[in-house]
C-alpha positions as CSV (number, residue, x, y, z in Angstrom):
1,M,-0.7,34.0,17.5
2,T,-4.3,32.9,17.0
3,I,-6.1,29.7,17.5
4,S,-5.5,28.8,13.9
5,D,-1.8,28.7,14.6
6,H,-2.3,26.0,17.2
7,P,-3.4,22.6,15.7
8,E,-2.8,21.1,19.1
9,T,-6.0,22.7,20.3
10,A,-8.2,20.5,18.1
11,P,-10.6,19.0,20.6
12,K,-10.4,15.3,21.5
13,W,-12.1,13.4,24.4
14,W,-8.7,12.1,25.6
15,K,-7.1,15.6,25.6
16,E,-9.8,17.0,27.9
17,S,-10.1,13.9,30.2
18,T,-8.8,13.7,33.7
19,I,-7.5,10.1,33.9
20,Y,-7.4,8.4,37.3
21,Q,-4.7,5.7,37.6
22,I,-5.4,2.6,39.6
23,Y,-2.8,0.1,41.0
24,P,-5.1,-2.9,41.4
25,A,-3.2,-4.8,44.1
26,S,-3.6,-1.8,46.4
27,F,-6.9,-0.1,45.5
28,K,-9.7,-2.0,47.1
29,D,-10.1,-5.7,48.3
30,S,-13.7,-6.9,47.8
31,N,-13.3,-10.6,48.9
32,H,-11.1,-10.2,52.0
33,D,-8.0,-12.1,50.8
34,G,-5.7,-9.1,51.4
35,W,-5.3,-8.2,47.7
36,G,-7.1,-5.5,45.8
37,D,-9.2,-6.8,42.9
38,L,-11.3,-5.8,39.9
39,K,-14.6,-6.0,41.9
40,G,-13.0,-3.7,44.4
41,I,-12.4,-1.2,41.6
42,T,-15.9,-1.5,40.3
43,S,-17.2,-0.8,43.8
44,K,-15.4,2.6,43.9
45,L,-16.2,3.9,40.4
46,E,-18.7,6.4,41.8
47,Y,-16.0,7.8,44.1
48,I,-13.7,8.3,41.1
49,K,-16.5,9.9,39.1
50,E,-17.4,12.2,41.9
51,L,-13.8,13.3,42.2
52,G,-14.1,14.6,38.7
53,A,-12.2,12.0,36.7
54,D,-13.4,11.1,33.2
55,A,-11.5,7.8,32.7
56,I,-9.6,5.2,34.6
57,W,-6.3,3.6,33.7
58,V,-5.8,0.2,35.4
59,C,-2.3,-1.2,35.8
60,P,-1.7,-4.8,34.6
61,F,-4.3,-7.2,35.8
62,Y,-3.3,-10.1,33.5
63,D,-2.2,-13.5,34.6
64,S,1.4,-13.3,35.9
65,P,3.8,-14.9,38.4
66,Q,4.1,-11.3,39.8
67,Q,7.9,-11.0,39.9
68,D,7.3,-7.3,39.0
69,M,3.7,-6.8,40.1
70,G,2.1,-7.9,36.9
71,Y,4.5,-6.2,34.5
72,D,5.6,-9.8,33.8
73,V,2.6,-11.1,31.8
74,S,2.2,-14.9,31.3
75,D,-1.2,-14.7,29.5
76,Y,-2.5,-11.4,27.9
77,K,-6.0,-12.7,27.5
78,K,-6.6,-13.9,31.1
79,V,-7.1,-12.0,34.3
80,W,-4.8,-13.0,37.2
81,P,-7.1,-15.1,39.4
82,T,-6.2,-13.1,42.5
83,Y,-7.7,-10.0,40.8
84,G,-10.8,-11.9,39.6
85,T,-12.1,-13.3,36.3
86,N,-12.3,-12.0,32.8
87,E,-16.0,-11.5,33.4
88,D,-15.2,-9.3,36.4
89,C,-13.1,-7.1,34.0
90,F,-15.9,-7.0,31.4
91,D,-18.3,-5.9,34.2
92,L,-15.9,-3.2,35.3
93,I,-15.6,-1.9,31.7
94,E,-19.4,-1.9,31.3
95,K,-20.0,-0.1,34.5
96,A,-17.4,2.5,33.7
97,H,-19.1,3.2,30.4
98,K,-22.5,3.4,32.1
99,L,-21.1,6.1,34.3
100,G,-19.8,8.0,31.3
101,M,-16.2,7.1,31.9
102,K,-13.6,5.6,29.6
103,F,-11.5,2.5,30.4
104,I,-7.7,2.4,29.6
105,T,-5.7,-0.7,30.2
106,D,-1.9,-1.2,30.5
107,L,-0.2,-2.7,27.5
108,V,3.1,-4.5,28.5
109,I,4.6,-5.6,25.2
110,N,8.3,-4.9,25.4
111,H,8.6,-8.1,27.4
112,C,6.5,-10.9,28.8
113,S,7.0,-13.4,31.6
114,T,9.4,-16.4,31.3
115,E,6.2,-18.3,32.2
116,H,4.5,-17.3,29.0
117,E,3.9,-20.2,26.6
118,W,5.7,-18.3,23.9
119,F,8.9,-18.2,25.9
120,K,8.5,-21.8,27.1
121,E,8.5,-22.9,23.5
122,S,11.4,-20.6,22.6
123,R,13.7,-21.9,25.3
124,S,12.9,-25.5,24.5
125,S,15.5,-25.8,21.7
126,K,17.6,-23.6,19.4
127,T,15.5,-24.8,16.4
128,N,12.0,-24.0,17.9
129,P,9.9,-21.8,15.5
130,K,9.6,-19.3,18.3
131,R,13.3,-19.2,19.1
132,D,13.6,-15.8,17.3
133,W,10.7,-14.3,19.2
134,F,13.2,-13.4,21.9
135,F,16.9,-12.4,22.0
136,W,19.1,-15.5,22.4
137,R,22.8,-15.2,22.3
138,P,25.8,-17.5,23.1
139,P,28.2,-16.4,25.9
140,K,30.9,-14.0,24.9
141,G,33.3,-16.4,26.6
142,Y,33.9,-17.9,30.0
143,D,35.8,-16.4,33.0
144,E,38.5,-18.2,34.9
145,N,35.9,-20.0,37.0
146,G,34.1,-21.3,33.9
147,K,31.2,-18.9,34.4
148,P,29.6,-17.7,31.1
149,I,30.2,-14.1,30.2
150,P,27.1,-12.1,29.0
151,P,26.9,-11.3,25.3
152,N,27.3,-7.5,25.8
153,N,27.8,-5.0,28.6
154,W,24.2,-3.8,28.9
155,G,22.9,-3.5,32.4
156,S,19.4,-4.2,33.6
157,F,17.2,-1.3,34.7
158,F,16.9,-3.2,38.0
159,G,20.7,-3.7,38.5
160,G,23.2,-6.3,37.3
161,S,23.5,-7.7,33.8
162,A,20.6,-7.4,31.3
163,W,21.2,-11.0,30.3
164,T,20.3,-14.3,32.1
165,F,22.0,-17.6,31.2
166,D,19.7,-20.5,30.5
167,E,21.1,-23.9,30.8
168,T,18.5,-25.5,28.7
169,T,20.3,-24.5,25.5
170,D,23.4,-22.9,27.1
171,E,22.6,-19.4,25.8
172,F,21.7,-16.1,27.4
173,Y,18.3,-14.3,26.9
174,L,17.9,-10.6,27.0
175,R,15.8,-9.1,29.8
176,L,16.1,-5.4,30.4
177,F,14.2,-5.6,33.7
178,A,13.8,-8.5,36.1
179,T,15.1,-12.0,35.4
180,G,11.5,-13.2,34.6
181,Q,10.7,-10.3,32.2
182,V,12.2,-11.5,28.9
183,D,12.3,-9.0,26.0
184,L,10.3,-9.8,22.9
185,N,11.9,-9.4,19.5
186,W,9.9,-6.9,17.6
187,E,12.0,-7.5,14.5
188,N,10.2,-10.8,14.1
189,D,7.0,-10.3,12.1
190,D,5.2,-13.3,13.5
191,C,6.0,-12.2,17.1
192,R,4.6,-8.7,16.5
193,K,1.4,-10.1,14.9
194,A,0.9,-12.4,18.0
195,I,1.5,-9.5,20.4
196,Y,-1.1,-7.4,18.5
197,E,-3.7,-10.2,18.5
198,D,-3.4,-11.3,22.1
199,A,-2.5,-8.1,24.0
200,V,-4.4,-5.6,21.9
201,G,-7.1,-7.1,19.7
202,Y,-8.6,-9.2,22.5
203,W,-9.2,-6.1,24.7
204,I,-10.4,-3.9,21.9
205,D,-13.0,-6.5,21.2
206,H,-14.1,-6.3,24.8
207,G,-14.6,-2.6,24.9
208,V,-11.5,-0.8,26.1
209,D,-11.1,2.8,25.1
210,G,-7.3,3.1,25.2
211,F,-3.9,1.7,26.2
212,R,-1.1,3.0,28.3
213,I,1.8,1.6,26.5
214,D,4.5,0.4,28.9
215,T,8.2,1.2,28.0
216,A,7.0,2.5,24.6
217,G,10.5,3.6,23.5
218,L,12.2,0.2,23.9
219,Y,10.8,-2.0,21.1
220,S,13.5,-1.3,18.5
221,K,17.0,-2.3,19.7
222,R,20.2,-1.2,18.2
223,P,21.0,-3.7,15.4
224,G,23.5,-6.4,16.4
225,L,23.1,-5.5,20.1
226,P,26.7,-4.0,20.4
227,D,28.4,-3.1,23.6
228,S,27.4,0.2,25.0
229,P,29.9,3.1,25.4
230,I,31.2,3.5,28.9
231,F,29.0,6.0,30.7
232,E,29.8,4.8,34.2
233,E,33.5,4.0,34.7
234,N,33.0,2.2,38.0
235,S,30.2,-0.1,36.7
236,E,30.7,-3.5,35.0
237,F,27.4,-3.0,33.2
238,Q,26.2,0.1,31.4
239,H,22.7,1.6,31.4
240,P,20.8,0.0,28.6
241,N,19.2,3.0,27.0
242,W,21.9,3.6,24.5
243,G,21.3,0.2,22.8
244,S,17.6,-0.2,23.4
245,H,15.8,3.2,23.5
246,N,14.3,5.0,20.5
247,G,15.9,2.6,18.1
248,P,15.8,2.8,14.3
249,R,12.4,1.2,13.7
250,I,10.5,2.5,16.8
251,H,8.3,4.9,14.9
252,E,7.6,2.3,12.2
253,F,6.4,-0.1,14.9
254,H,4.2,2.4,16.6
255,Q,2.6,3.3,13.2
256,E,2.0,-0.4,12.5
257,L,0.4,-0.8,16.0
258,H,-1.8,2.2,15.4
259,R,-3.0,0.8,12.1
260,Y,-3.8,-2.5,13.8
261,M,-5.9,-0.8,16.5
262,K,-7.8,1.4,14.0
263,D,-8.6,-1.6,11.8
264,R,-9.7,-3.7,14.8
265,V,-12.3,-1.2,16.1
266,K,-15.7,-2.1,14.7
267,D,-18.0,0.5,16.4
268,G,-16.3,3.7,15.5
269,R,-14.8,4.6,18.8
270,E,-11.5,6.4,18.9
271,I,-8.8,4.4,20.8
272,M,-6.3,6.6,22.6
273,T,-2.8,5.6,23.5
274,V,-0.3,7.1,25.9
275,G,3.3,5.9,25.6
276,E,5.8,5.7,28.4
277,V,8.6,7.1,26.3
278,A,10.6,8.4,29.3
279,H,13.5,10.2,27.5
280,G,14.2,11.5,24.1
281,S,14.1,14.5,21.8
282,D,11.5,13.2,19.3
283,N,8.4,13.6,21.5
284,A,6.7,15.7,18.8
285,L,7.2,12.8,16.2
286,Y,5.7,10.2,18.5
287,T,2.6,12.3,19.1
288,S,2.0,14.1,15.8
289,A,-1.5,13.5,14.7
290,A,-0.4,13.4,11.1
291,R,2.0,10.5,11.8
292,Y,-0.5,8.2,13.4
293,E,1.7,6.8,16.1
294,I,0.6,7.5,19.7
295,S,-1.8,10.0,21.1
296,E,0.4,11.4,23.9
297,L,3.3,10.3,26.0
298,F,4.9,10.4,29.4
299,S,8.2,12.1,29.7
300,F,10.4,11.6,32.8
301,E,12.5,14.7,33.0
302,H,10.5,16.4,35.8
303,V,10.1,13.2,37.9
304,D,13.7,12.1,37.5
305,I,15.1,15.4,38.7
306,G,16.9,15.1,42.0
307,A,18.2,11.6,41.2
308,K,21.5,10.6,39.6
309,P,21.0,10.0,35.9
310,F,22.1,6.3,35.9
311,F,21.0,5.4,39.4
312,R,17.7,6.6,40.7
313,Y,18.5,6.0,44.4
314,N,21.4,8.5,44.6
315,K,20.2,12.0,45.4
316,V,21.6,15.0,43.7
317,P,20.7,18.7,44.4
318,F,18.4,20.6,42.1
319,S,17.0,24.1,42.0
320,L,13.4,25.2,41.6
321,K,14.4,26.8,38.2
322,Q,15.6,23.4,37.0
323,W,12.3,21.7,38.1
324,K,10.2,24.5,36.4
325,E,12.1,24.0,33.1
326,A,11.8,20.2,33.4
327,I,8.0,20.4,33.9
328,A,7.6,22.8,31.0
329,S,9.5,20.4,28.8
330,N,6.6,18.0,29.1
331,F,4.4,20.3,26.9
332,L,6.4,23.0,25.3
333,F,7.2,20.7,22.3
334,I,3.5,20.7,21.3
335,N,3.1,24.5,21.0
336,G,2.0,25.3,17.4
337,T,2.1,21.7,16.3
338,D,-0.4,18.8,15.9
339,S,1.2,16.9,18.8
340,W,-0.1,16.5,22.3
341,A,1.2,16.1,25.9
342,T,0.4,14.9,29.4
343,T,0.6,16.4,32.8
344,Y,1.4,14.2,35.7
345,I,3.5,14.1,38.8
346,E,2.8,10.7,40.4
347,N,2.3,7.2,39.2
348,H,3.0,3.6,40.3
349,D,6.7,4.1,39.6
350,Q,7.1,7.4,41.5
351,A,7.2,8.3,45.2
352,R,4.7,10.7,46.6
353,S,5.0,14.2,45.2
354,I,4.3,16.1,48.4
355,T,7.4,14.5,50.0
356,R,9.5,14.8,46.8
357,F,8.8,18.4,45.9
358,T,7.2,20.3,48.8
359,D,6.8,20.0,52.6
360,D,5.2,16.8,54.0
361,S,5.3,18.0,57.6
362,P,2.0,17.9,59.5
363,K,2.0,21.7,59.4
364,Y,2.2,22.1,55.6
365,R,1.4,18.8,53.9
366,T,-2.2,19.7,53.3
367,L,-1.3,23.1,51.7
368,S,1.4,21.4,49.8
369,G,-1.0,18.8,48.4
370,K,-3.3,21.6,47.3
371,L,-0.5,23.6,45.8
372,L,0.6,20.6,43.6
373,A,-3.1,20.0,42.6
374,L,-3.3,23.7,41.5
375,L,-0.1,23.4,39.5
376,E,-1.1,20.1,37.8
377,C,-4.6,21.4,36.9
378,S,-3.3,24.6,35.4
379,L,-0.8,22.9,33.0
380,T,-1.6,22.1,29.3
381,G,-2.1,18.4,28.4
382,T,-4.1,15.4,29.5
383,L,-4.2,15.3,33.3
384,Y,-3.3,12.1,35.2
385,V,-4.1,11.6,38.9
386,Y,-2.7,8.6,40.7
387,Q,-4.6,6.8,43.5
388,G,-3.9,8.5,46.8
389,Q,-2.6,11.6,45.2
390,E,-6.1,13.2,45.6
391,I,-5.9,12.7,49.4
392,G,-2.4,14.1,49.7
393,Q,-0.7,10.9,50.5
394,I,3.0,11.2,51.6
395,N,5.9,8.8,51.7
396,F,5.9,6.3,54.5
397,K,8.5,7.1,57.2
398,N,11.5,5.2,58.7
399,W,10.7,1.8,57.3
400,P,13.5,-0.9,57.5
401,I,14.7,-2.5,54.3
402,E,12.8,-5.6,55.2
403,K,9.5,-3.8,54.6
404,Y,10.3,-2.8,51.1
405,E,8.7,-5.1,48.4
406,D,9.9,-3.7,45.1
407,V,12.1,-6.1,43.0
408,D,14.1,-3.0,42.0
409,V,14.9,-2.1,45.6
410,K,15.6,-5.7,46.6
411,T,18.0,-6.3,43.6
412,H,20.0,-3.1,44.1
413,Y,20.1,-3.8,47.9
414,G,21.7,-7.2,47.3
415,I,24.2,-5.8,44.8
416,I,25.3,-2.9,47.1
417,K,25.5,-5.2,50.1
418,K,27.7,-7.7,48.3
419,K,29.9,-5.0,46.7
420,F,30.3,-2.5,49.6
421,G,28.9,-4.0,52.8
422,E,25.9,-3.3,55.0
423,D,27.7,-0.5,56.9
424,S,29.2,1.3,53.9
425,K,28.7,4.9,52.8
426,E,27.1,3.5,49.6
427,M,24.5,1.6,51.6
428,E,23.8,4.7,53.7
429,D,23.2,6.7,50.5
430,F,21.0,3.9,49.2
431,Y,18.8,4.0,52.3
432,E,18.5,7.7,52.0
433,G,17.6,7.4,48.4
434,I,14.8,4.7,48.8
435,A,13.3,6.7,51.6
436,L,12.7,9.5,49.0
437,F,12.4,7.8,45.6
438,S,11.2,4.2,46.1
439,R,8.2,3.1,44.0
440,D,6.9,1.3,47.1
441,H,5.7,4.7,48.5
442,A,3.1,4.7,45.8
443,R,2.1,1.1,46.2
444,T,0.9,0.9,49.8
445,P,-2.9,0.0,50.1
446,M,-5.4,2.9,49.6
447,P,-6.6,4.2,52.9
448,W,-10.4,4.4,52.6
449,S,-11.1,5.1,56.3
450,K,-9.5,5.7,59.7
451,E,-10.4,2.1,60.8
452,K,-7.5,0.2,62.3
453,P,-5.5,-1.7,61.2
454,N,-6.4,-1.8,57.5
455,A,-8.0,1.6,56.8
456,G,-11.0,0.0,55.0
457,F,-8.8,-1.4,52.2
458,T,-9.6,-4.9,53.4
459,D,-11.4,-6.5,56.3
460,Q,-9.8,-5.6,59.7
461,N,-9.1,-9.3,60.4
462,V,-7.1,-9.8,57.2
463,K,-3.4,-9.3,56.6
464,P,-3.0,-7.1,53.5
465,W,-0.5,-8.1,50.8
466,Y,1.6,-5.1,51.7
467,F,2.0,-2.8,54.7
468,L,-0.2,0.3,55.0
469,N,1.3,3.7,55.2
470,E,0.7,4.7,58.8
471,S,-0.4,8.2,57.7
472,F,-4.0,7.0,57.5
473,R,-4.0,7.3,61.3
474,Q,-3.2,11.1,61.0
475,G,-6.2,11.9,58.8
476,I,-4.9,11.0,55.4
477,N,-7.8,8.8,54.4
478,V,-10.9,9.2,52.2
479,E,-13.4,9.0,55.0
480,E,-12.1,11.8,57.1
481,E,-11.2,14.0,54.1
482,S,-14.6,13.6,52.5
483,L,-16.1,15.2,55.6
484,D,-13.6,18.1,55.8
485,S,-14.2,20.9,53.3
486,A,-10.6,22.1,53.8
487,S,-9.1,18.7,52.8
488,V,-6.8,17.9,49.9
489,L,-9.5,15.6,48.5
490,N,-12.2,18.4,48.4
491,F,-9.7,20.8,46.9
492,W,-8.9,18.4,44.1
493,K,-12.7,18.3,43.4
494,R,-12.8,22.1,43.1
495,A,-9.6,22.2,41.1
496,L,-10.9,19.7,38.6
497,Q,-14.2,21.6,38.3
498,A,-12.2,24.8,37.6
499,R,-10.2,22.9,35.0
500,K,-13.3,21.8,33.2
501,K,-14.9,25.3,33.4
502,N,-11.8,26.9,32.1
503,K,-10.7,24.2,29.7
504,E,-9.7,26.5,26.9
505,L,-6.9,28.0,29.1
506,M,-6.2,25.2,31.5
507,V,-6.3,22.2,29.2
508,Y,-5.5,23.7,25.8
509,G,-3.7,26.9,26.7
510,Y,-0.7,27.7,24.5
511,D,2.3,30.1,24.2
512,F,3.4,29.3,27.8
513,E,5.9,31.7,29.2
514,F,7.6,31.8,32.6
515,V,7.3,34.9,34.7
516,D,10.4,35.5,36.9
517,L,12.0,32.2,35.9
518,E,15.1,32.9,38.0
519,N,13.1,33.1,41.3
520,D,14.1,30.1,43.4
521,K,10.9,30.2,45.5
522,I,8.1,31.3,43.1
523,F,6.8,29.2,40.2
524,S,4.8,31.6,38.0
525,F,3.8,31.6,34.3
526,T,1.2,32.7,31.8
527,K,-0.4,31.0,28.8
528,E,-3.0,32.1,26.3
529,Y,-6.1,31.0,24.4
530,E,-7.4,33.4,21.8
531,D,-8.0,36.6,23.7
532,K,-7.7,35.0,27.2
533,T,-4.7,34.8,29.5
534,L,-4.1,32.6,32.5
535,F,-1.6,33.6,35.2
536,A,-0.4,31.3,37.9
537,A,1.6,32.4,40.9
538,L,2.8,29.5,43.1
539,N,5.0,29.8,46.2
540,F,7.2,26.7,46.6
541,S,8.7,27.8,49.9
542,G,7.9,28.1,53.6
543,E,8.3,31.9,53.5
544,E,6.1,34.8,52.6
545,I,7.0,36.0,49.1
546,E,5.9,38.8,46.9
547,F,5.2,37.7,43.3
548,E,5.9,39.6,40.1
549,L,3.0,40.6,37.9
550,P,2.9,39.1,34.3
551,K,3.0,42.6,32.9
552,K,3.0,46.1,34.3
553,G,-0.4,47.3,35.4
554,A,-2.0,43.9,34.8
555,S,-5.5,43.5,36.2
556,L,-6.0,40.1,37.8
557,S,-9.3,38.2,38.2
558,F,-9.1,35.4,40.7
559,I,-10.0,31.8,39.7
560,L,-8.7,29.5,42.4
561,G,-6.2,29.4,45.3
562,N,-5.2,26.9,47.9
563,Y,-5.8,29.1,51.0
564,D,-9.5,29.4,51.8
565,D,-9.1,32.9,53.2
566,A,-6.9,34.1,50.4
567,D,-6.7,37.9,49.7
568,A,-6.8,37.6,46.0
569,S,-5.7,41.3,45.6
570,S,-2.6,40.8,47.6
571,R,0.8,40.4,45.8
572,V,2.2,38.5,48.8
573,L,1.9,34.7,48.9
574,R,2.0,32.9,52.2
575,P,4.0,29.7,52.7
576,W,3.1,27.1,50.0
577,E,0.3,29.3,48.7
578,G,-0.7,29.2,45.1
579,R,-3.3,31.2,43.1
580,I,-4.4,31.2,39.5
581,Y,-6.0,34.2,37.7
582,H,-7.4,35.5,34.5
583,V,-5.4,38.5,33.3
584,R,-7.7,41.3,32.2
């Protein structure tokens, strides 16, 4: 096939960008109160630019009671005071633009906080004009103790029922996440218009270049909110996706949101959107350029692997082949279409990839971090790098339950303890699961230096909002890695340079094909761009392995590898070694 058969290769700034994700609470504290803030981000923009990133995505910085770290918004048009002021945010956007970088903000519009004025009005009475902006339902009945029974059997993503009873009007409200994250009713026209104006229009007017759309598949619920089929026999409440994900009007809503954004822009800039769609078979519909919905999306298949489908903290075995196929599913759907994809392996909701997918021991963690960088940089799609990923951060080790902060972990811990007991097999499995999968591993403060006790995140005499990962004492910090040419950080810089230099193949490459798919230690593949071919051979094991050539007699021209002394002509890969080549 030729380039004309691949509309997905039409160039866009947001396709070629490397986007660096920032978790503001944990990035950099500028005023020594223990919390990261917007001025802290501004102070580190040159670092991000030097890394090779072209844009930043900042997780929610809006006013919030912080039940779920800002994903419970109480005012879309106001910065949470701990993070700074609106002017601080405008300054951050302006400086990013001066450095030639784009600014992408998080758009949390499936739900808002119960502290938002919209919800306060809605809960005040059954006849309030905003009553229908949320999902209110009477109890299904009452149990033998007089306790109200939720309207349906949907479970919360964070455990327990997806409904909370409110005594103000003796009805339940729907909240698919935490108790303070109440779902907005997108079926209500006035509600949608208000969301667009407050959460989208205000920030477009102040210069943002794009939006990461949180839970982008949840806005259209199944009409009538019926009981879910029973997927888990032993669970009182069922996973809510059946009734809430990819509903009948979801594409219509995204098209309407896209039109609003396009109409709101007055200076001709192109707003990009990346939707957190998670699961589904209609990724090509969401991202088709001709449909005008979203630019690209995050799919979860490759990061959910190894966890039980309906409970992320239960480990299940998986093979390298399964992981390879899951990763490829992120972008195979765009081949020969006008759709687009993303490539990512870490974010604020995922544990550290070195621990998850490779070897985080002191012997191999640096090689492992470079191997994953090599993989990520060689895949087709917009590349996302999460803070700390570029220094090879690993999961923290042997933390007691008391040190975990995430509302998801705390809620599930309480449920398991009440149902099975502290010393149960279920609790043992849960501890093992959070040590591998918890979101908290990604949320510890960024280690800028080796300085004890706070690694340059905040003043050494200040108590940070959250515990630091002790790994900064073992060299996993920006200061030491900047000075070490063999560090993960400096390899990421080289890998991102290689990606830019070879963008036709590495960013836009098409007709992806596995080489030796059944191999349970080697991840290798080819992809094309016009008359060029890229070949990657990556050893995901601690053994020496010989790799298979993409075709008999192929001549390989070395591009990049994660061993500094690599013999590019050798067909043998050392432990956790990866190389990418041009095929001649």
